[in-house]
C-alpha positions, 0 to 999 in steps of 0.5 A: 600665309608668308609672301615673298616681296619683290625688290620694288615693294621692299625699296619702297618701304625703305624710302618711306622709312627714310622720308619719315626719319628725315622728317624728324630732322627738323625737330632734332635741332629744337627738341627740348632735352631738359628732362633727359637723364645723362648717359650712364658711362663705365670705366673700361680697360684694354681687356674690354677693347680685345673683347670688343675686337673679338666680338666684332671679328665673330660678327664678321665671320657670322656674315662675311658675304654680307658685310663684304658686300656692304663694305666693298664700296669703300675700297672702290671709293679709295681706288677712285680717289687715288686715281683722281689724285694721280690723274690731276696733280693732287698727290699732296692730298693722297695721305689726307684722303686716306686718313680721312676714312678715320673721320667718317668711319663712325658714319660708314659703320652705321649699317654694321652697328645695326647688324650687330645689334640684330644678332645681339638680339636675335642670333641672326644677322642679314645685310638687310639689317643694316637698313633698319638705321632708317627706322631709328627714332633718332635717324634725324639726329643721326643725319645731322651728326653725319653731315657734321663729320662729313664737313670735318672731312671737307675742312681737314682736306682744305687745311691739309691742302693749305698746309702744302701750299704754305710749305711746298707749294704752290705748285703741285708735285709732278710725281710721287717720287719727287713729292716724297723726296721733297717731304723727306729731304727739304725743310719745307717737307719737314715742316709740312709733315710735323704740322700735318700730323699735329693738325691731323691729330686734332681732327682725329681727336675730335672724331674720337670724342664723337664716335660713340654718339652714332651707336647710341643714337641708333640704339636709344631715343635720346636728344642730340645734345645728350648723345654728344655729351655722353660720347664725350664723357665716355672718352674722357672717363676712359682717356687712356683706354680710348687713346689706345682704341684711336691708335688701334683704328688708325693703325688698322686703317693704314694696314688696310689702305696699303694694298690698294685700299683692298684690305678695308673690305675686312678692316672696316666691318671688324672695326664697325662690329667691334665699335658696337660691342665697345659701345655696349661695354662703355654705355651699359643699359 
């Protein structure tokens, strides 16, 4: 006979899974990987990117209510960050904060990868499938890599603020209008914009090199070093195509962030689901 589990029982099970998974974190650091074969990587084209985006949009349409529920958190965070920035004289960090979504996007998409995998396997998809990440054999390794990506975001924010201090600071901008004027019409603003783009590009390239390691660790029980090498190789084998993917992600996040971050409710789930399908194409079997 089938029984309906109450939320307390369900939550207890999720916490138990999380505890067991975090117990593997220590083993993830020193595990032996000598016997692991390298990840097989395929060459992909722009057509594969388009097909991945179509499949990602299909997953979004199949479970719109659930994925919107999961992703509404991110525009809320964006609005809170925007309020903090405007309220505490940190206007110089508004763009770095908005662009920072791209750096932690692979972490934010973990639940979406799990949902796409569940639909791929059984034809159905529910928001609860997102929590299957906790039961992944490689969850400890996922946690370590997630911490590294969050660390990258913090370093990016520190570097962006330091660049502002060196070019237009040290005093914080008094208003958005004057800040934009300084960026557009002063030598210091020109230097900050140019150096900021180059600096941000470096951080973005690092995130691009690692993003496929997350769905790989969710899908297969491989070592962290093997996953990272596989992700980097997948990008290097498909440099031009992956560069286009990076531009697509960056452009979509910019468009989604413009209307008070609310567009991220749609942009993030579509990109997250599409990333899973892209992983399937570039790392088959």
